[in-house]
N, CA and C atoms of all chains as a GROMACS GRO file, in nm:
protein
  567
    1MET      N    1   0.082  -0.120   0.000
    1MET     CA    2   0.000   0.000   0.000
    1MET      C    3   0.086   0.126   0.000
    2ARG      N    4   0.189   0.128   0.088
    2ARG     CA    5   0.275   0.247   0.095
    2ARG      C    6   0.345   0.269  -0.038
    3LYS      N    7   0.394   0.159  -0.098
    3LYS     CA    8   0.463   0.173  -0.227
    3LYS      C    9   0.367   0.227  -0.331
    4ALA      N   10   0.243   0.173  -0.328
    4ALA     CA   11   0.144   0.218  -0.426
    4ALA      C   12   0.114   0.366  -0.408
    5VAL      N   13   0.102   0.408  -0.282
    5VAL     CA   14   0.072   0.550  -0.255
    5VAL      C   15   0.188   0.636  -0.302
    6ARG      N   16   0.310   0.594  -0.270
    6ARG     CA   17   0.426   0.676  -0.311
    6ARG      C   18   0.438   0.684  -0.462
    7PHE      N   19   0.410   0.573  -0.528
    7PHE     CA   20   0.414   0.574  -0.674
    7PHE      C   21   0.310   0.671  -0.728
    8SER      N   22   0.192   0.669  -0.668
    8SER     CA   23   0.087   0.761  -0.712
    8SER      C   24   0.128   0.905  -0.690
    9VAL      N   25   0.195   0.931  -0.578
    9VAL     CA   26   0.240   1.067  -0.548
    9VAL      C   27   0.336   1.114  -0.656
   10VAL      N   28   0.428   1.027  -0.693
   10VAL     CA   29   0.525   1.063  -0.797
   10VAL      C   30   0.452   1.096  -0.927
   11LEU      N   31   0.354   1.014  -0.960
   11LEU     CA   32   0.280   1.037  -1.084
   11LEU      C   33   0.208   1.172  -1.080
   12VAL      N   34   0.145   1.201  -0.968
   12VAL     CA   35   0.070   1.327  -0.958
   12VAL      C   36   0.164   1.446  -0.965
   13ILE      N   37   0.275   1.436  -0.894
   13ILE     CA   38   0.370   1.548  -0.894
   13ILE      C   39   0.425   1.571  -1.035
   14LEU      N   40   0.458   1.461  -1.104
   14LEU     CA   41   0.508   1.476  -1.240
   14LEU      C   42   0.401   1.538  -1.330
   15ALA      N   43   0.277   1.493  -1.314
   15ALA     CA   44   0.168   1.547  -1.395
   15ALA      C   45   0.147   1.694  -1.364
   16PHE      N   46   0.154   1.727  -1.235
   16PHE     CA   47   0.133   1.865  -1.194
   16PHE      C   48   0.244   1.955  -1.248
   17MET      N   49   0.368   1.905  -1.241
   17MET     CA   50   0.480   1.984  -1.293
   17MET      C   51   0.465   2.008  -1.443
   18ALA      N   52   0.418   1.906  -1.512
   18ALA     CA   53   0.395   1.921  -1.657
   18ALA      C   54   0.288   2.025  -1.682
   19GLY      N   55   0.186   2.024  -1.599
   19GLY     CA   56   0.079   2.122  -1.613
   19GLY      C   57   0.128   2.262  -1.587
   20CYS      N   58   0.209   2.280  -1.483
   20CYS     CA   59   0.264   2.411  -1.450
   20CYS      C   60   0.351   2.464  -1.564
   21ALA      N   61   0.430   2.373  -1.619
   21ALA     CA   62   0.523   2.414  -1.723
   21ALA      C   63   0.450   2.466  -1.846
   22SER      N   64   0.326   2.421  -1.865
   22SER     CA   65   0.255   2.460  -1.986
   22SER      C   66   0.170   2.585  -1.967
   23MET      N   67   0.156   2.632  -1.844
   23MET     CA   68   0.070   2.748  -1.820
   23MET      C   69   0.126   2.871  -1.892
   24GLY      N   70   0.036   2.949  -1.946
   24GLY     CA   71   0.075   3.074  -2.007
   24GLY      C   72   0.129   3.060  -2.148
   25ALA      N   73   0.124   2.942  -2.203
   25ALA     CA   74   0.176   2.922  -2.338
   25ALA      C   75   0.062   2.930  -2.440
   26THR      N   76   0.053   2.835  -2.528
   26THR     CA   77  -0.046   2.841  -2.634
   26THR      C   78  -0.180   2.786  -2.586
   27ASN      N   79  -0.283   2.801  -2.672
   27ASN     CA   80  -0.413   2.745  -2.639
   27ASN      C   81  -0.406   2.595  -2.619
   28THR      N   82  -0.328   2.530  -2.704
   28THR     CA   83  -0.317   2.385  -2.694
   28THR      C   84  -0.261   2.343  -2.559
   29THR      N   85  -0.157   2.413  -2.514
   29THR     CA   86  -0.100   2.374  -2.386
   29THR      C   87  -0.189   2.417  -2.270
   30GLN      N   88  -0.269   2.521  -2.288
   30GLN     CA   89  -0.366   2.555  -2.184
   30GLN      C   90  -0.465   2.441  -2.167
   31THR      N   91  -0.507   2.387  -2.280
   31THR     CA   92  -0.598   2.273  -2.273
   31THR      C   93  -0.528   2.155  -2.208
   32ASN      N   94  -0.400   2.137  -2.240
   32ASN     CA   95  -0.324   2.029  -2.179
   32ASN      C   96  -0.318   2.046  -2.028
   33THR      N   97  -0.306   2.169  -1.980
   33THR     CA   98  -0.304   2.194  -1.837
   33THR      C   99  -0.436   2.150  -1.774
   34ALA      N  100  -0.545   2.183  -1.839
   34ALA     CA  101  -0.676   2.144  -1.787
   34ALA      C  102  -0.688   1.992  -1.781
   35VAL      N  103  -0.646   1.925  -1.888
   35VAL     CA  104  -0.658   1.779  -1.892
   35VAL      C  105  -0.564   1.715  -1.790
   36THR      N  106  -0.442   1.766  -1.779
   36THR     CA  107  -0.346   1.710  -1.683
   36THR      C  108  -0.396   1.729  -1.540
   37SER      N  109  -0.451   1.845  -1.511
   37SER     CA  110  -0.505   1.868  -1.377
   37SER      C  111  -0.624   1.776  -1.349
   38PHE      N  112  -0.706   1.758  -1.451
   38PHE     CA  113  -0.821   1.668  -1.437
   38PHE      C  114  -0.773   1.527  -1.403
   39GLU      N  115  -0.668   1.482  -1.472
   39GLU     CA  116  -0.613   1.349  -1.445
   39GLU      C  117  -0.557   1.341  -1.303
   40ALA      N  118  -0.492   1.447  -1.258
   40ALA     CA  119  -0.433   1.447  -1.123
   40ALA      C  120  -0.541   1.439  -1.015
   41VAL      N  121  -0.650   1.508  -1.037
   41VAL     CA  122  -0.761   1.501  -0.941
   41VAL      C  123  -0.816   1.358  -0.937
   42GLY      N  124  -0.826   1.294  -1.052
   42GLY     CA  125  -0.872   1.155  -1.057
   42GLY      C  126  -0.778   1.062  -0.981
   43THR      N  127  -0.648   1.084  -0.994
   43THR     CA  128  -0.551   1.002  -0.922
   43THR      C  129  -0.566   1.020  -0.771
   44THR      N  130  -0.587   1.142  -0.729
   44THR     CA  131  -0.606   1.168  -0.585
   44THR      C  132  -0.731   1.098  -0.533
   45LEU      N  133  -0.840   1.112  -0.606
   45LEU     CA  134  -0.964   1.046  -0.563
   45LEU      C  135  -0.948   0.894  -0.559
   46THR      N  136  -0.876   0.840  -0.657
   46THR     CA  137  -0.854   0.695  -0.661
   46THR      C  138  -0.775   0.649  -0.538
   47THR      N  139  -0.672   0.722  -0.503
   47THR     CA  140  -0.591   0.685  -0.387
   47THR      C  141  -0.673   0.693  -0.258
   48LEU      N  142  -0.755   0.796  -0.246
   48LEU     CA  143  -0.840   0.808  -0.127
   48LEU      C  144  -0.938   0.691  -0.120
   49PHE      N  145  -0.994   0.657  -0.234
   49PHE     CA  146  -1.089   0.545  -0.240
   49PHE      C  147  -1.018   0.415  -0.197
   50ASN      N  148  -0.898   0.392  -0.252
   50ASN     CA  149  -0.826   0.269  -0.220
   50ASN      C  150  -0.784   0.264  -0.074
   51GLN      N  151  -0.749   0.380  -0.020
   51GLN     CA  152  -0.708   0.383   0.122
   51GLN      C  153  -0.827   0.347   0.210
   52GLU      N  154  -0.943   0.402   0.179
   52GLU     CA  155  -1.062   0.371   0.259
   52GLU      C  156  -1.097   0.223   0.246
   53ALA      N  157  -1.085   0.169   0.125
   53ALA     CA  158  -1.116   0.027   0.103
   53ALA      C  159  -1.023  -0.061   0.186
   54ALA      N  160  -0.896  -0.022   0.197
   54ALA     CA  161  -0.801  -0.099   0.278
   54ALA      C  162  -0.840  -0.093   0.425
   55MET      N  163  -0.888   0.022   0.469
   55MET     CA  164  -0.930   0.036   0.608
   55MET      C  165  -1.055  -0.048   0.638
   56VAL      N  166  -1.143  -0.057   0.541
   56VAL     CA  167  -1.262  -0.141   0.558
   56VAL      C  168  -1.219  -0.287   0.570
   57LYS      N  169  -1.126  -0.326   0.484
   57LYS     CA  170  -1.078  -0.465   0.484
   57LYS      C  171  -1.010  -0.500   0.616
   58ALA      N  172  -0.944  -0.403   0.674
   58ALA     CA  173  -0.872  -0.426   0.801
   58ALA      C  174  -0.961  -0.400   0.922
   59ASN      N  175  -1.089  -0.379   0.898
   59ASN     CA  176  -1.184  -0.352   1.006
   59ASN      C  177  -1.142  -0.233   1.093
   60GLN      N  178  -1.087  -0.134   1.030
   60GLN     CA  179  -1.041  -0.016   1.104
   60GLN      C  180  -1.149   0.092   1.112
   61ILE      N  181  -1.255   0.078   1.035
   61ILE     CA  182  -1.364   0.174   1.043
   61ILE      C  183  -1.497   0.101   1.051
   62THR      N  184  -1.596   0.170   1.101
   62THR     CA  185  -1.728   0.108   1.119
   62THR      C  186  -1.806   0.108   0.988
   63ALA      N  187  -1.912   0.028   0.986
   63ALA     CA  188  -1.999   0.025   0.868
   63ALA      C  189  -2.063   0.161   0.844
   64ALA      N  190  -2.095   0.230   0.953
   64ALA     CA  191  -2.156   0.363   0.939
   64ALA      C  192  -2.056   0.461   0.877
   65GLN      N  193  -1.931   0.451   0.919
   65GLN     CA  194  -1.828   0.538   0.861
   65GLN      C  195  -1.807   0.506   0.714
   66ASP      N  196  -1.810   0.377   0.682
   66ASP     CA  197  -1.795   0.335   0.543
   66ASP      C  198  -1.909   0.392   0.458
   67ALA      N  199  -2.030   0.384   0.512
   67ALA     CA  200  -2.145   0.438   0.439
   67ALA      C  201  -2.132   0.588   0.420
   68GLN      N  202  -2.082   0.653   0.523
   68GLN     CA  203  -2.064   0.800   0.514
   68GLN      C  204  -1.962   0.833   0.406
   69PHE      N  205  -1.853   0.756   0.404
   69PHE     CA  206  -1.751   0.778   0.301
   69PHE      C  207  -1.808   0.754   0.162
   70GLN      N  208  -1.878   0.643   0.146
   70GLN     CA  209  -1.932   0.609   0.013
   70GLN      C  210  -2.027   0.717  -0.038
   71ALA      N  211  -2.105   0.775   0.054
   71ALA     CA  212  -2.197   0.882   0.013
   71ALA      C  213  -2.119   1.003  -0.038
   72MET      N  214  -2.013   1.039   0.035
   72MET     CA  215  -1.931   1.153  -0.007
   72MET      C  216  -1.858   1.122  -0.138
   73TYR      N  217  -1.802   1.002  -0.145
   73TYR     CA  218  -1.726   0.965  -0.264
   73TYR      C  219  -1.816   0.959  -0.386
   74THR      N  220  -1.939   0.912  -0.368
   74THR     CA  221  -2.033   0.904  -0.481
   74THR      C  222  -2.060   1.043  -0.538
   75GLN      N  223  -2.074   1.141  -0.450
   75GLN     CA  224  -2.096   1.278  -0.497
   75GLN      C  225  -1.975   1.328  -0.577
   76ALA      N  226  -1.855   1.301  -0.524
   76ALA     CA  227  -1.734   1.343  -0.594
   76ALA      C  228  -1.720   1.269  -0.727
   77TYR      N  229  -1.751   1.140  -0.725
   77TYR     CA  230  -1.744   1.057  -0.847
   77TYR      C  231  -1.836   1.114  -0.954
   78ASN      N  232  -1.960   1.140  -0.914
   78ASN     CA  233  -2.058   1.192  -1.011
   78ASN      C  234  -2.016   1.331  -1.062
   79GLY      N  235  -1.964   1.413  -0.974
   79GLY     CA  236  -1.918   1.546  -1.015
   79GLY      C  237  -1.802   1.537  -1.112
   80TYR      N  238  -1.711   1.443  -1.086
   80TYR     CA  239  -1.594   1.424  -1.173
   80TYR      C  240  -1.637   1.377  -1.312
   81GLN      N  241  -1.730   1.280  -1.315
   81GLN     CA  242  -1.777   1.228  -1.443
   81GLN      C  243  -1.849   1.337  -1.523
   82ALA      N  244  -1.930   1.416  -1.454
   82ALA     CA  245  -2.005   1.522  -1.522
   82ALA      C  246  -1.909   1.628  -1.577
   83LEU      N  247  -1.807   1.662  -1.498
   83LEU     CA  248  -1.710   1.761  -1.545
   83LEU      C  249  -1.633   1.708  -1.666
   84GLY      N  250  -1.595   1.580  -1.661
   84GLY     CA  251  -1.524   1.521  -1.774
   84GLY      C  252  -1.607   1.526  -1.901
   85SER      N  253  -1.734   1.496  -1.889
   85SER     CA  254  -1.822   1.502  -2.007
   85SER      C  255  -1.833   1.644  -2.061
   86ALA      N  256  -1.847   1.740  -1.969
   86ALA     CA  257  -1.859   1.880  -2.012
   86ALA      C  258  -1.729   1.928  -2.076
   87MET      N  259  -1.615   1.883  -2.022
   87MET     CA  260  -1.486   1.922  -2.080
   87MET      C  261  -1.474   1.871  -2.223
   88GLN      N  262  -1.516   1.748  -2.243
   88GLN     CA  263  -1.508   1.692  -2.379
   88GLN      C  264  -1.592   1.773  -2.477
   89THR      N  265  -1.711   1.813  -2.433
   89THR     CA  266  -1.796   1.895  -2.519
   89THR      C  267  -1.730   2.030  -2.545
   90ALA      N  268  -1.670   2.086  -2.442
   90ALA     CA  269  -1.606   2.216  -2.458
   90ALA      C  270  -1.490   2.210  -2.557
   91ILE      N  271  -1.423   2.095  -2.560
   91ILE     CA  272  -1.308   2.080  -2.651
   91ILE      C  273  -1.354   2.061  -2.795
   92THR      N  274  -1.461   1.985  -2.812
   92THR     CA  275  -1.496   1.943  -2.948
   92THR      C  276  -1.610   2.023  -3.010
   93ALA      N  277  -1.695   2.085  -2.927
   93ALA     CA  278  -1.814   2.151  -2.982
   93ALA      C  279  -1.782   2.292  -3.031
   94THR      N  280  -1.878   2.349  -3.103
   94THR     CA  281  -1.867   2.488  -3.148
   94THR      C  282  -2.002   2.555  -3.125
   95GLY      N  283  -2.005   2.687  -3.135
   95GLY     CA  284  -2.130   2.762  -3.131
   95GLY      C  285  -2.207   2.746  -3.002
   96THR      N  286  -2.338   2.724  -3.016
   96THR     CA  287  -2.426   2.718  -2.900
   96THR      C  288  -2.390   2.603  -2.807
   97SER      N  289  -2.353   2.490  -2.866
   97SER     CA  290  -2.317   2.374  -2.784
   97SER      C  291  -2.198   2.407  -2.694
   98GLN      N  292  -2.102   2.480  -2.750
   98GLN     CA  293  -1.986   2.514  -2.668
   98GLN      C  294  -2.024   2.615  -2.560
   99THR      N  295  -2.114   2.707  -2.594
   99THR     CA  296  -2.160   2.804  -2.494
   99THR      C  297  -2.230   2.732  -2.378
  100ASN      N  298  -2.312   2.634  -2.413
  100ASN     CA  299  -2.380   2.557  -2.309
  100ASN      C  300  -2.279   2.478  -2.224
  101ALA      N  301  -2.179   2.424  -2.291
  101ALA     CA  302  -2.077   2.349  -2.218
  101ALA      C  303  -2.001   2.442  -2.124
  102GLN      N  304  -1.981   2.567  -2.165
  102GLN     CA  305  -1.913   2.663  -2.079
  102GLN      C  306  -1.991   2.682  -1.949
  103ALA      N  307  -2.123   2.695  -1.961
  103ALA     CA  308  -2.206   2.713  -1.841
  103ALA      C  309  -2.197   2.589  -1.751
  104GLN      N  310  -2.198   2.472  -1.815
  104GLN     CA  311  -2.190   2.348  -1.739
  104GLN      C  312  -2.057   2.337  -1.665
  105VAL      N  313  -1.948   2.364  -1.738
  105VAL     CA  314  -1.816   2.353  -1.678
  105VAL      C  315  -1.802   2.453  -1.562
  106THR      N  316  -1.853   2.572  -1.581
  106THR     CA  317  -1.844   2.673  -1.475
  106THR      C  318  -1.915   2.625  -1.350
  107THR      N  319  -2.034   2.570  -1.368
  107THR     CA  320  -2.112   2.522  -1.253
  107THR      C  321  -2.042   2.404  -1.186
  108LEU      N  322  -2.001   2.307  -1.267
  108LEU     CA  323  -1.940   2.186  -1.212
  108LEU      C  324  -1.807   2.215  -1.146
  109MET      N  325  -1.731   2.308  -1.207
  109MET     CA  326  -1.599   2.340  -1.152
  109MET      C  327  -1.612   2.411  -1.017
  110ALA      N  328  -1.723   2.477  -0.995
  110ALA     CA  329  -1.745   2.542  -0.865
  110ALA      C  330  -1.779   2.437  -0.758
  111GLN      N  331  -1.836   2.327  -0.801
  111GLN     CA  332  -1.880   2.224  -0.705
  111GLN      C  333  -1.771   2.122  -0.672
  112LEU      N  334  -1.689   2.086  -0.772
  112LEU     CA  335  -1.596   1.973  -0.754
  112LEU      C  336  -1.497   1.992  -0.638
  113PRO      N  337  -1.435   2.110  -0.622
  113PRO     CA  338  -1.340   2.122  -0.510
  113PRO      C  339  -1.403   2.093  -0.375
  114VAL      N  340  -1.528   2.132  -0.357
  114VAL     CA  341  -1.596   2.106  -0.229
  114VAL      C  342  -1.616   1.956  -0.211
  115LEU      N  343  -1.656   1.890  -0.319
  115LEU     CA  344  -1.682   1.746  -0.310
  115LEU      C  345  -1.554   1.668  -0.283
  116VAL      N  346  -1.445   1.707  -0.349
  116VAL     CA  347  -1.316   1.640  -0.326
  116VAL      C  348  -1.266   1.669  -0.185
  117ALA      N  349  -1.284   1.791  -0.139
  117ALA     CA  350  -1.240   1.828  -0.004
  117ALA      C  351  -1.316   1.747   0.100
  118ASN      N  352  -1.444   1.724   0.076
  118ASN     CA  353  -1.522   1.642   0.170
  118ASN      C  354  -1.461   1.503   0.185
  119VAL      N  355  -1.424   1.444   0.072
  119VAL     CA  356  -1.367   1.309   0.074
  119VAL      C  357  -1.231   1.309   0.144
  120SER      N  358  -1.146   1.403   0.108
  120SER     CA  359  -1.011   1.405   0.166
  120SER      C  360  -1.016   1.440   0.314
  121ASN      N  361  -1.104   1.533   0.352
  121ASN     CA  362  -1.115   1.568   0.494
  121ASN      C  363  -1.166   1.450   0.576
  122PHE      N  364  -1.253   1.373   0.517
  122PHE     CA  365  -1.305   1.255   0.588
  122PHE      C  366  -1.191   1.157   0.616
  123ILE      N  367  -1.110   1.129   0.514
  123ILE     CA  368  -0.998   1.036   0.533
  123ILE      C  369  -0.896   1.096   0.630
  124LEU      N  370  -0.865   1.222   0.613
  124LEU     CA  371  -0.767   1.286   0.702
  124LEU      C  372  -0.816   1.284   0.847
  125GLY      N  373  -0.946   1.295   0.865
  125GLY     CA  374  -1.001   1.295   1.000
  125GLY      C  375  -1.010   1.156   1.060
  126LEU      N  376  -1.025   1.055   0.974
  126LEU     CA  377  -1.039   0.918   1.021
  126LEU      C  378  -0.909   0.858   1.071
  127VAL      N  379  -0.806   0.870   0.991
  127VAL     CA  380  -0.686   0.791   1.018
  127VAL      C  381  -0.617   0.826   1.150
  128PRO      N  382  -0.600   0.955   1.184
  128PRO     CA  383  -0.533   0.983   1.311
  128PRO      C  384  -0.608   0.923   1.429
  129ALA      N  385  -0.740   0.922   1.424
  129ALA     CA  386  -0.819   0.868   1.535
  129ALA      C  387  -0.793   0.720   1.553
  130LYS      N  388  -0.760   0.653   1.444
  130LYS     CA  389  -0.738   0.509   1.452
  130LYS      C  390  -0.593   0.473   1.481
  131THR      N  391  -0.504   0.566   1.471
  131THR     CA  392  -0.363   0.533   1.492
  131THR      C  393  -0.314   0.579   1.630
  132GLN      N  394  -0.400   0.646   1.705
  132GLN     CA  395  -0.359   0.691   1.839
  132GLN      C  396  -0.353   0.574   1.936
  133MET      N  397  -0.185   0.930   0.959
  133MET     CA  398  -0.191   0.945   0.812
  133MET      C  399  -0.051   0.939   0.754
  134ASP      N  400  -0.034   0.856   0.653
  134ASP     CA  401   0.092   0.846   0.581
  134ASP      C  402   0.125   0.985   0.520
  135PRO      N  403   0.244   1.038   0.551
  135PRO     CA  404   0.279   1.170   0.495
  135PRO      C  405   0.269   1.174   0.342
  136ALA      N  406   0.298   1.062   0.279
  136ALA     CA  407   0.291   1.059   0.132
  136ALA      C  408   0.148   1.079   0.085
  137THR      N  409   0.053   1.027   0.163
  137THR     CA  410  -0.088   1.045   0.126
  137THR      C  411  -0.129   1.191   0.140
  138ILE      N  412  -0.079   1.254   0.246
  138ILE     CA  413  -0.111   1.396   0.266
  138ILE      C  414  -0.055   1.478   0.150
  139VAL      N  415   0.066   1.445   0.107
  139VAL     CA  416   0.124   1.514  -0.008
  139VAL      C  417   0.037   1.494  -0.131
  140LEU      N  418  -0.012   1.373  -0.147
  140LEU     CA  419  -0.097   1.342  -0.261
  140LEU      C  420  -0.225   1.424  -0.258
  141ILE      N  421  -0.286   1.433  -0.141
  141ILE     CA  422  -0.410   1.510  -0.127
  141ILE      C  423  -0.383   1.657  -0.160
  142GLU      N  424  -0.274   1.708  -0.106
  142GLU     CA  425  -0.240   1.848  -0.135
  142GLU      C  426  -0.219   1.870  -0.284
  143ALA      N  427  -0.155   1.772  -0.348
  143ALA     CA  428  -0.133   1.783  -0.494
  143ALA      C  429  -0.266   1.784  -0.568
  144GLY      N  430  -0.361   1.703  -0.519
  144GLY     CA  431  -0.491   1.698  -0.583
  144GLY      C  432  -0.565   1.830  -0.568
  145ILE      N  433  -0.558   1.889  -0.449
  145ILE     CA  434  -0.624   2.018  -0.426
  145ILE      C  435  -0.558   2.125  -0.514
  146THR      N  436  -0.426   2.122  -0.522
  146THR     CA  437  -0.356   2.219  -0.606
  146THR      C  438  -0.396   2.201  -0.752
  147ALA      N  439  -0.412   2.075  -0.793
  147ALA     CA  440  -0.456   2.049  -0.930
  147ALA      C  441  -0.594   2.108  -0.956
  148LEU      N  442  -0.680   2.102  -0.855
  148LEU     CA  443  -0.813   2.163  -0.870
  148LEU      C  444  -0.800   2.314  -0.888
  149GLU      N  445  -0.708   2.372  -0.815
  149GLU     CA  446  -0.687   2.517  -0.828
  149GLU      C  447  -0.637   2.552  -0.968
  150GLN      N  448  -0.555   2.462  -1.025
  150GLN     CA  449  -0.506   2.482  -1.161
  150GLN      C  450  -0.616   2.461  -1.264
  151LEU      N  451  -0.709   2.373  -1.229
  151LEU     CA  452  -0.809   2.331  -1.326
  151LEU      C  453  -0.901   2.446  -1.365
  152ALA      N  454  -0.942   2.526  -1.268
  152ALA     CA  455  -1.041   2.631  -1.296
  152ALA      C  456  -0.993   2.732  -1.402
  153PRO      N  457  -0.878   2.797  -1.382
  153PRO     CA  458  -0.835   2.892  -1.485
  153PRO      C  459  -0.802   2.826  -1.618
  154ALA      N  460  -0.749   2.704  -1.612
  154ALA     CA  461  -0.717   2.634  -1.737
  154ALA      C  462  -0.845   2.603  -1.815
  155LEU      N  463  -0.952   2.571  -1.743
  155LEU     CA  464  -1.077   2.541  -1.811
  155LEU      C  465  -1.137   2.666  -1.875
  156VAL      N  466  -1.121   2.778  -1.811
  156VAL     CA  467  -1.170   2.903  -1.869
  156VAL      C  468  -1.104   2.925  -2.005
  157ASN      N  469  -0.975   2.902  -2.012
  157ASN     CA  470  -0.904   2.916  -2.139
  157ASN      C  471  -0.948   2.810  -2.239
  158LEU      N  472  -0.970   2.692  -2.188
  158LEU     CA  473  -1.013   2.582  -2.274
  158LEU      C  474  -1.144   2.618  -2.343
  159ILE      N  475  -1.238   2.674  -2.265
  159ILE     CA  476  -1.369   2.710  -2.319
  159ILE      C  477  -1.355   2.823  -2.420
  160ALA      N  478  -1.272   2.919  -2.388
  160ALA     CA  479  -1.266   3.041  -2.468
  160ALA      C  480  -1.201   3.019  -2.604
  161GLN      N  481  -1.116   2.919  -2.612
  161GLN     CA  482  -1.034   2.908  -2.732
  161GLN      C  483  -1.105   2.848  -2.853
  162GLY      N  484  -1.151   2.724  -2.843
  162GLY     CA  485  -1.208   2.655  -2.958
  162GLY      C  486  -1.102   2.634  -3.065
  163GLY      N  487  -1.139   2.566  -3.168
  163GLY     CA  488  -1.054   2.556  -3.284
  163GLY      C  489  -0.930   2.468  -3.269
  164LEU      N  490  -0.931   2.374  -3.175
  164LEU     CA  491  -0.820   2.280  -3.168
  164LEU      C  492  -0.823   2.192  -3.294
  165ASP      N  493  -0.705   2.155  -3.342
  165ASP     CA  494  -0.706   2.066  -3.457
  165ASP      C  495  -0.763   1.931  -3.415
  166PRO      N  496  -0.824   1.859  -3.507
  166PRO     CA  497  -0.897   1.736  -3.472
  166PRO      C  498  -0.812   1.633  -3.398
  167ASP      N  499  -0.687   1.616  -3.440
  167ASP     CA  500  -0.603   1.515  -3.375
  167ASP      C  501  -0.576   1.551  -3.230
  168THR      N  502  -0.549   1.679  -3.206
  168THR     CA  503  -0.523   1.723  -3.068
  168THR      C  504  -0.649   1.709  -2.984
  169ALA      N  505  -0.760   1.752  -3.038
  169ALA     CA  506  -0.886   1.741  -2.964
  169ALA      C  507  -0.916   1.594  -2.933
  170ALA      N  508  -0.893   1.507  -3.028
  170ALA     CA  509  -0.918   1.364  -3.006
  170ALA      C  510  -0.826   1.308  -2.898
  171SER      N  511  -0.701   1.353  -2.898
  171SER     CA  512  -0.607   1.308  -2.796
  171SER      C  513  -0.653   1.350  -2.657
  172TYR      N  514  -0.697   1.476  -2.645
  172TYR     CA  515  -0.740   1.526  -2.514
  172TYR      C  516  -0.868   1.456  -2.467
  173THR      N  517  -0.963   1.440  -2.559
  173THR     CA  518  -1.087   1.375  -2.517
  173THR      C  519  -1.062   1.230  -2.478
  174GLN      N  520  -0.966   1.165  -2.545
  174GLN     CA  521  -0.932   1.027  -2.508
  174GLN      C  522  -0.873   1.022  -2.368
  175ARG      N  523  -0.786   1.117  -2.337
  175ARG     CA  524  -0.727   1.120  -2.202
  175ARG      C  525  -0.834   1.144  -2.096
  176ILE      N  526  -0.928   1.233  -2.126
  176ILE     CA  527  -1.036   1.261  -2.030
  176ILE      C  528  -1.121   1.135  -2.010
  177GLN      N  529  -1.152   1.068  -2.121
  177GLN     CA  530  -1.233   0.946  -2.111
  177GLN      C  531  -1.161   0.839  -2.029
  178THR      N  532  -1.030   0.828  -2.048
  178THR     CA  533  -0.952   0.729  -1.973
  178THR      C  534  -0.954   0.762  -1.824
  179ALA      N  535  -0.935   0.890  -1.791
  179ALA     CA  536  -0.936   0.932  -1.650
  179ALA      C  537  -1.072   0.903  -1.588
  180MET      N  538  -1.178   0.930  -1.663
  180MET     CA  539  -1.313   0.904  -1.611
  180MET      C  540  -1.334   0.754  -1.588
  181ALA      N  541  -1.286   0.672  -1.681
  181ALA     CA  542  -1.306   0.527  -1.671
  181ALA      C  543  -1.222   0.467  -1.558
  182ASN      N  544  -1.105   0.527  -1.531
  182ASN     CA  545  -1.016   0.472  -1.429
  182ASN      C  546  -1.060   0.504  -1.287
  183LEU      N  547  -1.148   0.601  -1.270
  183LEU     CA  548  -1.192   0.636  -1.135
  183LEU      C  549  -1.277   0.521  -1.080
  184PRO      N  550  -1.240   0.468  -0.961
  184PRO     CA  551  -1.317   0.355  -0.906
  184PRO      C  552  -1.463   0.392  -0.885
  185LYS      N  553  -1.551   0.298  -0.919
  185LYS     CA  554  -1.692   0.323  -0.898
  185LYS      C  555  -1.726   0.309  -0.751
  186PRO      N  556  -1.820   0.392  -0.702
  186PRO     CA  557  -1.859   0.380  -0.560
  186PRO      C  558  -1.918   0.242  -0.533
  187SER      N  559  -1.905   0.197  -0.409
  187SER     CA  560  -1.961   0.067  -0.372
  187SER      C  561  -2.112   0.068  -0.392
  188GLY      N  562  -2.164  -0.045  -0.442
  188GLY     CA  563  -2.308  -0.056  -0.461
  188GLY      C  564  -2.357  -0.004  -0.594
  189THR      N  565  -2.265   0.037  -0.680
  189THR     CA  566  -2.309   0.085  -0.812
  189THR      C  567  -2.260  -0.012  -0.920
   0.00000   0.00000   0.00000
């Protein structure tokens, strides 16, 4: 698990550095920044999901806590999928469709950080209580 | 909490901060060549597919 987490960290940091390096350049690299950041958020959510699953397997959390996590994760999952769909439309569509996608992306992008923070805060709050 | 996990979470939050302004540019631009657009949409689809599904779904 630790090796897997560290490997994931390396991947995210490399992806993030690539995204930073492309900021302020051409339109194509701006889009690359958006896609790279989107991938990094997915990696973070995946690691949080896997960590919680390991805790469930080790009986380190209660069924109620697991249910609470799954509810939060489901919201983040759905938000991530919706944002990904809207991003694809924004990349490929033109005219009115792209304008509509802009409204969707704006709305979803305002929601996703809160949903991801809920998941990460839950995990961050759980683990110290179990390791004391 | 494994310090590496905390670093990962922080990286994810930072990525979210990067995502918002990058998406604004993405929306505003349009006109990506078809191959580039296809490459990006494929990466997005892969990221969406790789995200673990919630339990019970």
